[in-house]
LODRENVO-629756 format. One record per residue (C-alpha): x, z, y; residue in three letters. Coordinates in Angstrom, 3 decimals, padded with zeros to 6 digits. Layout:
BEGIN
X Z Y ALA
...
REM end
This chain:
BEGIN
-010.584 007.946 -031.801 MET
-009.088 010.777 -034.114 LYS
-007.125 013.705 -033.078 LYS
-003.975 014.168 -033.940 ILE
-003.769 017.842 -036.264 ASP
-001.355 019.954 -034.665 ILE
-001.465 022.394 -037.394 LYS
-001.593 019.764 -039.631 LEU
001.293 017.918 -038.335 LEU
003.732 021.719 -038.617 LEU
002.684 022.776 -042.704 LEU
004.249 018.350 -042.806 MET
007.134 019.458 -040.993 VAL
007.486 023.180 -042.665 SER
006.805 021.699 -046.193 VAL
009.851 019.586 -045.708 LEU
012.365 021.975 -043.939 LEU
011.131 024.415 -046.474 SER
011.900 022.377 -049.796 GLY
009.119 024.589 -051.642 CYS
005.355 023.286 -051.196 ALA
003.473 026.116 -052.466 SER
005.260 028.328 -050.403 ILE
006.194 026.563 -047.145 GLY
002.148 026.301 -046.866 LYS
001.074 029.502 -047.678 GLY
003.450 030.696 -044.713 ILE
002.691 027.975 -042.338 THR
-001.093 028.770 -042.465 GLU
-000.716 032.369 -041.845 ALA
001.986 032.191 -038.730 ILE
-000.721 029.390 -037.551 LEU
-003.446 031.530 -037.908 GLU
-001.957 035.046 -036.171 LYS
-000.942 033.361 -033.090 GLN
-004.688 031.287 -033.393 GLU
-006.002 034.766 -033.618 GLU
-003.882 036.335 -030.902 GLU
-004.171 033.248 -027.739 ASP
-002.006 033.732 -025.233 THR
-002.878 030.874 -023.148 ARG
-002.237 031.084 -020.313 ILE
-004.923 030.727 -017.337 CYS
-003.112 031.491 -013.275 GLU
-005.392 030.289 -010.342 ILE
-003.470 029.654 -006.935 LYS
-005.586 029.732 -003.704 GLY
-008.822 031.612 -002.435 GLU
-011.124 032.845 -004.271 LYS
-014.434 030.523 -004.996 PHE
-018.368 031.707 -006.065 ASN
-019.486 028.739 -008.594 GLY
-022.563 027.162 -009.118 ILE
-024.189 029.911 -010.079 LYS
-025.378 031.551 -006.405 PRO
-026.554 028.125 -005.284 GLN
-029.366 028.338 -008.566 LEU
-030.577 032.351 -006.625 GLN
-031.273 031.022 -003.405 VAL
-035.085 030.548 -002.963 PRO
-036.390 027.048 -003.754 ASN
-032.926 025.458 -004.397 ARG
-031.978 022.641 -006.335 LYS
-028.413 022.569 -007.436 MET
-027.320 019.681 -008.141 LYS
-024.098 018.203 -010.095 LEU
-022.758 014.959 -010.397 LEU
-020.227 013.768 -013.433 MET
-017.465 011.550 -013.158 VAL
-015.379 010.569 -016.385 HIS
-012.352 009.659 -016.762 GLY
-010.083 006.963 -018.427 VAL
-011.694 004.941 -021.802 GLY
-015.036 003.868 -023.298 ASN
-017.236 006.975 -022.632 HIS
-021.051 005.750 -023.930 PRO
-024.099 007.395 -022.111 PRO
-024.728 011.011 -023.144 GLY
-020.636 012.282 -023.384 TYR
-021.201 015.060 -020.924 SER
-023.456 016.801 -023.612 THR
-021.551 019.216 -025.453 GLN
-019.587 020.870 -021.764 PHE
-023.686 020.273 -020.466 MET
-024.770 022.575 -022.476 GLU
-021.672 025.031 -022.425 LYS
-023.011 024.763 -019.068 LEU
-026.262 025.513 -018.277 ALA
-026.099 029.066 -021.087 LYS
-022.692 029.838 -019.506 GLU
-025.544 029.899 -016.123 LEU
-029.172 031.575 -017.888 GLU
-031.272 028.044 -017.634 LEU
-032.383 028.068 -021.225 ASN
-035.454 025.788 -020.952 VAL
-035.375 022.321 -020.443 THR
-036.678 018.694 -020.036 ALA
-037.932 016.722 -022.802 LYS
-036.690 014.590 -021.715 ASN
-034.074 013.310 -019.642 ASP
-034.085 010.233 -017.136 LYS
-032.052 007.505 -017.528 ASN
-031.340 004.433 -014.276 ILE
-029.553 001.531 -014.920 ALA
-027.532 001.675 -011.822 LEU
-027.578 -001.644 -009.643 ALA
-025.012 -003.239 -006.968 ASP
-027.709 -003.818 -003.792 PRO
-025.912 -007.768 -003.198 LYS
-025.845 -008.245 -006.878 ASP
-028.590 -005.970 -008.369 PRO
-028.023 -008.240 -012.073 ALA
-024.030 -006.743 -011.686 LYS
-023.650 -004.503 -014.785 PRO
-022.888 -001.494 -012.450 MET
-022.864 001.483 -015.433 GLY
-025.992 004.479 -015.914 ASN
-026.592 007.681 -014.207 LEU
-028.239 009.776 -016.506 ARG
-030.087 013.124 -015.402 ILE
-030.701 016.383 -016.915 HIS
-032.825 019.063 -015.076 ARG
-032.145 022.752 -016.568 TYR
-034.258 025.721 -015.690 LEU
-034.075 030.037 -015.588 ASP
-036.718 031.112 -017.824 GLN
-039.007 032.183 -015.301 ASN
-038.631 028.398 -012.988 LYS
-037.633 029.818 -010.429 ASP
-033.395 028.499 -011.060 GLN
-033.489 025.007 -011.030 GLU
-029.978 022.306 -011.671 MET
-030.245 019.263 -011.703 LEU
-027.073 017.650 -013.770 PHE
-026.935 013.912 -012.678 TYR
-023.908 012.403 -015.404 GLU
-022.331 008.725 -014.021 PHE
-021.212 006.543 -016.642 THR
-018.600 003.716 -015.601 TRP
-016.479 002.272 -018.164 SER
-019.824 -000.850 -018.638 GLU
-017.744 -002.185 -015.784 ILE
-014.436 -002.098 -017.063 THR
-015.344 -003.160 -020.365 ALA
-015.238 -006.780 -020.007 LYS
-011.506 -007.007 -018.257 ASP
-010.527 -004.434 -021.291 LYS
-011.563 -007.376 -024.222 GLU
-008.759 -008.972 -023.806 VAL
-006.729 -006.555 -026.108 LEU
-009.394 -006.268 -028.175 SER
-006.093 -008.161 -030.999 TYR
-004.157 -005.711 -030.912 ASP
-006.934 -002.959 -032.168 ASN
-008.190 -005.220 -035.244 SER
-006.793 -005.460 -038.783 GLY
-003.840 -008.411 -038.377 GLU
-002.215 -005.733 -035.580 GLN
-003.560 -002.756 -036.564 SER
-002.185 -002.820 -040.574 PHE
001.632 -003.172 -039.547 ARG
001.868 000.563 -037.510 ARG
002.182 004.097 -039.219 ALA
-000.953 005.677 -038.696 GLU
-000.399 008.305 -036.121 VAL
000.911 005.050 -034.273 ASN
-001.982 003.719 -034.892 ASP
-003.785 005.823 -033.157 LEU
-002.386 006.942 -030.175 LEU
-001.696 002.440 -029.655 LYS
-006.102 002.126 -029.905 LYS
-006.409 005.179 -027.337 PHE
-002.971 003.881 -025.394 SER
-005.712 000.453 -025.137 ASN
-008.672 001.924 -024.159 ASP
-007.523 004.679 -021.236 THR
-004.497 002.456 -019.969 GLY
-005.816 -000.603 -018.499 PRO
-008.405 001.427 -016.017 ASP
-006.189 002.718 -013.620 PRO
-004.908 -000.499 -014.358 ILE
-008.035 -002.160 -013.467 ILE
-009.225 000.208 -010.639 TYR
-006.131 -001.353 -008.665 LEU
-008.096 -004.578 -008.815 GLY
-011.219 -006.186 -008.258 GLU
-013.128 -003.686 -010.245 LYS
-012.624 -000.793 -007.667 ARG
-015.756 -002.351 -005.340 GLU
-017.593 -001.961 -008.221 ASP
-016.736 001.448 -009.384 ILE
-017.588 003.012 -005.687 LEU
-020.643 000.999 -005.457 VAL
-021.947 002.360 -008.470 ALA
-020.463 005.896 -007.346 PHE
-022.270 005.591 -004.196 ALA
-025.123 004.305 -005.777 GLN
-025.197 007.277 -007.823 SER
-024.528 009.754 -004.698 PHE
-027.421 008.110 -003.626 CYS
-029.993 009.408 -005.908 TRP
-028.467 012.938 -005.839 MET
-029.204 013.175 -002.917 ILE
-032.892 011.016 -002.970 SER
-035.408 014.038 -004.489 GLY
-036.419 015.947 -007.078 GLY
-037.403 015.687 -010.850 TRP
-040.523 014.180 -010.039 ASP
-039.236 012.365 -007.661 SER
-036.328 009.742 -010.217 LEU
-037.916 006.928 -011.821 PRO
-036.728 007.037 -016.079 ASP
-035.762 003.773 -017.532 ASP
-035.003 001.334 -014.662 VAL
-032.842 -001.222 -013.392 HIS
-032.600 -000.556 -010.000 GLN
-031.008 -000.339 -006.295 VAL
-031.464 003.449 -004.794 CYS
-032.377 002.539 -001.477 SER
-034.085 006.210 000.021 SER
-034.660 007.350 003.931 LYS
-035.730 010.580 002.902 ASN
-033.038 013.151 003.770 VAL
-035.185 015.930 004.182 THR
-034.477 017.537 000.866 PRO
-030.984 017.065 001.389 PHE
-031.692 019.328 003.816 TYR
-032.128 022.452 001.274 ASN
-030.322 021.110 -001.880 ASP
-026.845 021.969 -002.282 SER
-024.345 019.787 -004.755 TYR
-021.033 019.516 -006.724 ALA
-018.868 017.438 -008.683 PHE
-017.275 017.647 -011.934 VAL
-014.544 015.175 -012.705 SER
-012.145 014.293 -015.257 HIS
-008.881 012.352 -014.729 SER
-009.524 008.786 -013.160 LEU
-012.820 010.046 -012.363 GLY
-011.256 012.129 -009.651 SER
-009.605 009.964 -007.965 ARG
-012.837 007.786 -007.623 ILE
-014.581 010.626 -006.218 THR
-012.313 011.546 -003.781 ILE
-012.280 007.440 -003.460 ASP
-016.025 007.379 -002.923 GLY
-016.904 009.611 -000.929 LEU
-013.932 008.826 002.469 GLN
-015.542 005.266 000.900 HIS
-019.803 007.124 002.096 ILE
-017.022 008.688 005.573 ALA
-016.201 006.166 006.455 SER
-019.360 004.321 006.003 ILE
-021.092 006.700 008.219 LEU
-018.286 006.815 010.871 GLY
-018.393 003.538 011.804 ASN
-020.494 003.707 014.984 GLY
-024.162 003.097 012.676 GLU
-026.514 004.421 014.701 THR
-030.068 003.446 012.553 ALA
-031.809 007.170 012.810 THR
-031.854 007.424 008.360 TYR
-027.821 007.494 008.563 TYR
-027.647 009.284 012.157 THR
-029.659 012.565 010.386 ALA
-027.582 011.893 006.863 LEU
-024.540 012.437 008.596 ASN
-025.196 015.326 011.041 ASN
-026.661 017.208 007.888 VAL
-023.722 015.982 005.663 LEU
-021.467 017.620 008.586 LYS
-022.866 021.251 007.974 ASN
-022.348 021.003 004.003 LYS
-020.073 022.835 001.778 GLU
-018.946 020.485 -001.752 VAL
-016.881 021.452 -004.116 PRO
-015.250 018.906 -006.752 ILE
-014.329 020.453 -009.910 TYR
-011.849 018.382 -011.447 MET
-009.832 018.077 -014.653 MET
-007.071 016.748 -015.732 SER
-006.337 015.829 -011.481 ASN
-004.000 012.562 -011.523 GLN
-004.451 012.764 -008.059 LEU
-000.655 012.754 -006.904 PRO
-000.322 010.375 -010.147 MET
-002.836 007.913 -008.770 LEU
-001.426 008.137 -005.126 GLN
001.068 005.428 -006.207 LEU
001.359 002.357 -004.139 GLY
-001.491 003.576 -001.976 ARG
-002.434 002.999 001.781 ALA
-002.963 006.446 003.565 LEU
-006.017 007.014 004.093 PRO
-007.861 006.220 007.342 GLU
-008.098 009.265 008.862 ILE
-005.666 012.110 007.314 SER
-003.185 014.841 008.543 ASN
-005.739 016.202 011.457 GLN
-007.378 019.050 009.882 ASP
-006.906 020.957 012.831 ASN
-007.929 018.802 015.131 ALA
-012.024 018.195 012.491 TYR
-012.274 021.235 010.348 CYS
-012.143 023.961 012.802 ARG
-014.781 025.451 015.800 ALA
-012.768 024.765 017.644 ASN
-011.201 020.969 016.957 GLY
-011.440 018.109 019.354 GLU
-012.233 015.931 016.591 LYS
-014.974 019.026 015.209 TYR
-018.557 016.902 015.597 THR
-017.260 013.955 013.665 GLU
-016.270 015.518 010.187 ARG
-018.528 014.281 007.103 PHE
-018.135 017.515 004.878 LEU
-018.345 021.438 006.460 SER
-015.258 021.858 003.420 LYS
-014.578 019.828 000.580 THR
-013.317 022.047 -002.465 SER
-011.348 020.963 -004.274 ILE
-010.745 023.141 -007.386 ILE
-008.200 021.376 -009.827 ALA
-007.581 022.691 -013.739 PHE
-004.554 021.447 -014.902 SER
-002.095 021.659 -018.626 ASP
001.179 022.176 -017.746 PRO
001.398 020.335 -021.141 ASN
-001.002 017.774 -020.590 ASP
001.276 014.817 -019.540 LEU
-001.506 012.789 -017.418 LEU
-002.305 015.712 -015.158 SER
-000.623 017.406 -011.755 TYR
-000.930 020.295 -009.216 ALA
-002.265 019.562 -005.799 ILE
000.312 020.727 -003.591 PRO
-000.268 021.570 000.362 ASP
001.274 018.675 001.814 ASP
-000.635 015.873 -000.630 PHE
-003.381 016.518 001.443 VAL
-002.609 016.991 004.387 ASN
-000.875 013.605 003.777 LYS
-002.918 011.847 001.748 TYR
-006.981 012.494 001.705 LEU
-009.500 011.607 004.086 ASP
-009.129 014.543 006.790 SER
-013.096 014.313 008.080 ARG
-014.012 015.542 004.179 LEU
-012.126 019.146 005.489 CYS
-010.409 019.622 001.322 PHE
-009.748 022.950 000.455 ASN
-007.458 022.827 -002.377 VAL
-007.552 025.884 -005.454 THR
-004.843 024.685 -008.907 ASN
-005.347 026.470 -011.576 ILE
-002.603 026.068 -013.918 ASN
-004.290 026.677 -017.469 ILE
-004.028 025.800 -021.215 ASN
-006.518 024.124 -023.046 VAL
-004.906 023.248 -026.223 ALA
-002.822 026.264 -027.949 ARG
001.044 026.692 -028.342 VAL
002.354 026.895 -031.192 TYR
005.178 028.069 -032.105 ASP
007.442 025.366 -034.336 ALA
010.089 027.433 -036.071 PHE
012.681 027.427 -034.311 GLY
012.400 024.014 -032.542 LEU
010.837 025.118 -029.900 GLY
006.984 025.618 -028.740 LYS
005.247 022.643 -028.826 LEU
000.999 021.679 -027.953 ALA
-000.855 018.991 -029.249 ASN
-000.916 016.541 -025.642 PRO
-003.812 015.047 -025.912 MET
-006.298 018.087 -027.256 ASP
-004.240 019.192 -023.640 ALA
-006.020 016.077 -021.732 HIS
-009.614 016.347 -023.061 ILE
-009.996 020.161 -023.976 GLY
-010.891 021.484 -019.967 TYR
-014.750 020.292 -019.947 ASP
-015.172 022.492 -023.979 THR
-012.502 025.202 -022.945 ASP
-015.363 028.642 -022.686 ASP
-012.686 029.996 -019.516 ARG
-013.146 026.992 -017.523 VAL
-016.484 026.757 -017.881 ILE
-017.446 030.465 -016.509 ALA
-015.295 029.658 -013.083 LEU
-017.391 026.220 -012.650 ILE
-020.018 028.536 -013.520 ALA
-019.297 032.027 -011.472 LYS
-016.129 031.618 -009.337 GLY
-012.907 034.056 -009.389 ILE
-012.956 037.391 -007.389 ALA
-016.603 037.763 -006.572 ASN
-019.850 040.134 -008.349 GLU
-020.583 037.187 -010.741 ARG
-017.477 036.861 -012.770 THR
-017.734 036.516 -015.872 ALA
-016.243 038.606 -018.026 PRO
-013.469 035.944 -019.860 ILE
-012.123 035.403 -016.676 VAL
-011.117 038.931 -015.156 LYS
-009.819 039.016 -018.623 GLU
-007.973 036.320 -019.394 ARG
-006.962 034.803 -016.008 CYS
-004.730 035.933 -013.078 ASN
-005.125 035.122 -009.810 TRP
-003.200 034.692 -006.303 ILE
-004.913 034.388 -003.027 GLU
-003.630 032.388 -000.747 THR
-003.637 033.010 002.692 ILE
-002.699 030.992 006.099 ASP
REM end
């Protein structure tokens, strides 16, 4: 889908108001160019400092494994390429495998069912001492069939009746709007199984042990690499809800009294892991509406403090949520502290840092008020240099990127 060009929209408004196209165009372009040169977009960080991915790469014999989960709308495999390449550049990983690897995900109970795709990329530094495996999880295939019920509305039979901009918005709505609704139905279980399979492949070993071009169920019983490797998630919009639900689902499975050696060993390893989730266009508060509370909530002290009575029953040592939200993104929300305690599983030991950041430019509409393209504000996170730098190198540490030091303001929170 094409983006709506906010500059073009402002230019048209200026021409209509001025009554002189040539003069209006010149003035408008000059003002817009000046606003772009200044680039005063905000970047405000509130919460604990965090280190980003880079320190984990620098630990000898450790692999950094990053799983990306997309949000609403159709996403073909390869959707994360621009973000992935910008992140690898920021991390100074300039060596990559000649070919990526693809796994058609399978449901252990029904292997023939379409479950999406997992694409894996390998990046290393010049000395090949630092290694990142980037896992791109694509679940669009699971909801595609259900969304066909609206395909008639995108046809020429209906679309020619709309104004051009409205037609673009309607097609965007038809592509993205159904996904949260479908996720609340029977397909939710399929998406969570696909997430669990992606998680299984992520913890199963290194690059050489991963299959390629297969349709295969992950059933690894090898937890040895899980002791050494570091893990993180990057998610967008509905993908953040899927990530949280997926981790809570796995926590419930491992905490249900299963005594098999593999599950016991995996559970013991997870208890000592700190796993960050970098959420872009976070929608957790909105997607919580109408949902039941998690099995275990509002018990952070019991599960996450060393002297807590249920400390040994935690799922992760710490789950850091770094939530990026553009205030002009109509579908994005900051995460308040009371939301974490009430609506998220206490066994995951969540900690939240909210990042209020303009990824879309804000323009002065010539006395009519300021405005930003809400489409850019929703999809612009994964190409914003400040977002990339924060994920790569964090805030308030010796590795923090210059662009973050110059353009972002950090407010630390304490108990």
